[in-house]
Structures are given as structure tokens and as C-alpha cells.
C-alpha positions as CSV (number, residue, x, y, z in Angstrom):
1,M,223.9,219.6,107.0
2,D,226.8,220.9,109.3
3,I,229.4,223.1,107.7
4,S,232.3,220.7,108.0
5,T,230.1,218.4,105.8
6,M,229.6,221.3,103.3
7,F,233.1,222.0,102.9
8,I,234.1,218.4,102.2
9,Q,231.7,218.5,99.6
10,S,232.5,221.7,98.1
11,L,236.3,220.4,98.6
12,F,235.3,217.5,96.5
13,A,233.2,219.5,94.0
14,F,236.8,221.8,93.6
15,F,238.7,219.1,92.4
16,S,236.3,217.7,90.1
17,T,236.1,221.1,88.8
18,L,239.6,220.8,88.4
19,G,239.6,217.4,86.4
20,F,236.8,219.0,84.0
21,G,239.1,222.2,83.5
22,I,242.1,219.5,82.6
23,L,239.6,218.7,79.9
24,F,238.7,221.9,78.9
25,N,243.0,222.4,78.3
26,I,242.8,225.4,81.2
27,K,246.4,225.7,82.7
28,G,248.1,227.3,85.2
29,K,246.2,230.0,87.9
30,K,243.4,229.9,85.4
31,L,242.9,226.3,86.5
32,F,243.0,226.9,90.2
33,Y,240.3,229.4,89.7
34,A,238.3,227.7,87.3
35,G,238.4,224.9,90.1
36,L,237.5,227.5,93.0
37,G,234.4,228.5,91.0
38,G,233.0,224.9,91.0
39,G,233.8,224.7,94.6
40,L,231.9,228.1,95.5
41,S,229.1,227.1,93.5
42,W,228.7,223.7,95.3
43,F,229.0,225.3,98.5
44,I,226.4,227.9,97.9
45,S,223.9,225.4,96.4
46,L,224.3,223.5,99.6
47,Y,224.0,226.8,101.9
48,C,221.1,227.8,100.2
49,E,219.2,224.7,100.6
50,G,220.2,224.3,104.1
51,L,217.9,227.9,104.2
52,G,215.2,226.0,103.3
53,L,214.9,226.9,99.5
54,N,214.3,224.6,96.8
55,T,216.9,223.3,94.4
56,T,215.5,225.4,91.5
57,S,215.8,228.9,94.1
58,S,218.8,227.4,95.3
59,F,220.5,227.2,91.7
60,F,219.2,230.6,90.4
61,I,220.8,232.2,93.3
62,T,224.0,230.2,93.0
63,S,224.3,230.6,89.4
64,I,224.1,234.4,90.0
65,I,226.9,234.3,92.7
66,F,229.2,232.1,90.4
67,S,228.6,234.4,87.4
68,I,229.6,237.7,89.1
69,Y,232.9,235.4,90.0
70,S,233.7,234.2,87.2
71,E,232.9,237.8,85.1
72,I,235.3,239.3,88.0
73,M,237.7,236.6,87.8
74,A,237.9,236.4,84.2
75,R,238.7,240.5,84.1
76,I,241.1,239.9,86.5
77,L,242.9,237.0,84.6
78,K,242.2,238.3,81.2
79,T,240.5,235.1,80.2
80,P,237.1,234.6,78.7
81,V,234.2,234.2,81.0
82,T,233.0,231.1,79.7
83,T,236.2,229.0,80.5
84,L,235.2,229.9,84.3
85,I,231.3,229.6,84.0
86,I,231.4,226.4,82.1
87,C,233.8,225.1,85.0
88,A,231.9,226.7,87.9
89,L,228.3,225.1,86.1
90,I,229.9,221.6,86.0
91,P,229.2,220.2,89.8
92,L,225.4,221.9,89.3
93,V,224.6,219.9,86.0
94,P,221.1,218.1,86.7
95,G,222.6,214.8,84.9
96,G,221.0,212.8,88.1
97,G,217.7,214.2,87.1
98,M,217.7,213.3,83.5
99,Y,218.9,209.9,84.4
100,Y,215.9,209.3,87.2
101,T,213.5,210.4,84.8
102,M,214.5,207.9,81.8
103,Y,214.5,205.3,84.3
104,E,210.9,206.0,85.8
105,A,209.9,206.4,82.1
106,I,211.3,203.2,81.1
107,N,210.0,201.2,84.1
108,G,206.4,202.8,83.1
109,N,206.3,205.5,85.7
110,I,205.0,207.9,83.2
111,M,203.7,210.1,86.0
112,K,206.7,210.3,88.3
113,S,209.3,210.7,84.8
114,I,207.1,213.8,84.0
115,E,207.4,215.0,87.8
116,L,211.2,214.6,87.5
117,G,211.3,216.0,84.1
118,L,209.6,218.8,84.9
119,N,211.5,219.3,88.3
120,T,215.2,218.4,86.3
121,L,214.1,221.0,83.5
122,S,213.0,223.7,86.1
123,S,216.4,223.4,87.7
124,A,218.6,223.5,84.2
125,G,216.4,226.6,83.2
126,S,217.2,228.6,86.5
127,L,220.9,228.1,86.0
128,A,220.9,229.6,82.5
129,L,218.7,232.2,83.6
130,G,220.9,233.4,86.4
131,I,223.8,232.9,84.0
132,I,222.0,235.1,81.3
133,F,220.9,237.9,84.0
134,V,224.4,238.5,84.9
135,S,225.7,238.5,81.6
136,T,223.3,240.8,80.4
137,L,223.7,243.2,83.4
138,T,227.8,243.3,82.9
139,R,227.3,243.7,78.9
140,L,224.8,246.6,79.8
141,F,227.4,248.3,82.3
142,F,230.3,247.9,80.5
143,R,228.4,249.4,77.0
144,A,227.4,252.5,79.7
145,K,230.8,252.8,80.6
146,R,231.9,252.9,77.5
147,K,229.6,255.6,76.1
148,S,230.5,257.6,79.0
149,E,234.1,257.5,78.2
150,F,233.8,258.2,74.9
151,R,231.2,261.1,75.8
152,E,234.9,262.7,77.9
153,L,237.1,261.7,75.2
154,D,234.7,263.9,72.7
155,K,234.6,266.7,75.8
156,I,238.2,266.9,76.0
157,S,238.7,267.2,72.0
158,K,236.3,269.9,71.2
159,K,238.3,271.9,74.0
160,K,241.8,271.9,72.3
161,I,240.4,272.4,68.9
162,F,237.9,275.6,69.7
């Protein structure tokens, strides 16, 4: 896939994410950055698949990148991280996979249905694991930072008292 097609698809992902952001009642510049997260996530996903990665690996890498983006922008915009993560996740939700899984099951193609279902579950699971991974690392980082700040304050207060 050429780069111009990827940018056009990412632009459409941006606008569709804006629509979901409006439904989630996100306002002002936060809405723009939420949409940007959706466009970014779709672009990274296309880029990874263009490199030859399978969908599950692509979604895992993409979820790590858009989670980092969401964590940074949430602190800059002073907004909850979940609003940005959910919007960035919207273009990647494997709804089509679930549809085709059910379609094959209804048509009696049980083996094809199981194959599609497992692929869809692995894609959804990789998205969740990437988000959890970044969230956990961020939480650990800020907890360690807070502990070191408390140690510094404790040293300063002991110097003044004694």
C-alpha cells in the first residue's frame, strides 16, 4: 500500500474518531487530539501491516504507540487518559471479525467460524495487552517519581529541624 493511500485512510479514521469523540461529549481542543489519536492508530496499523506483520502483532505495536500518545496528551491537556485511549482505539476495534465469525457460524462453516473467532479474539487481546502494558509502566514510573520526591522533601525537612 502506498503512503498516500495510508494518509487518506488515516484522515478518514481521524474524522470517524471525531464523530465518536462528539458522542463521548469531548469538547474543544481535546476533541481534535482525540481524533488525531484515532488517525495515528490507523496509520501505525497500516504501516505495520505494510512491513509484513500479521494483524495481531500490528495491533499490539499500534496499541503501545497510541497508549503512549494518550498518556502524554492526557497530561498535557489535563484530561483523563481513558477518553483519549478509547477514541484512539475506535478505528481498530475488530467488529468486522466478529461479524464474519457469526456469519460463518450461521452458514454452518464451523471450522472457518472458529478460525475467524480465534483471530478476532487474538487481535482484541493484543489491543488490550498493549494498553495494559503502557498503563502499568506509566503507573510504576509515576509511583517511583513520587517516592523520590517524598525522599527529597524528607531530607530537606530533617535538615531544617536538626
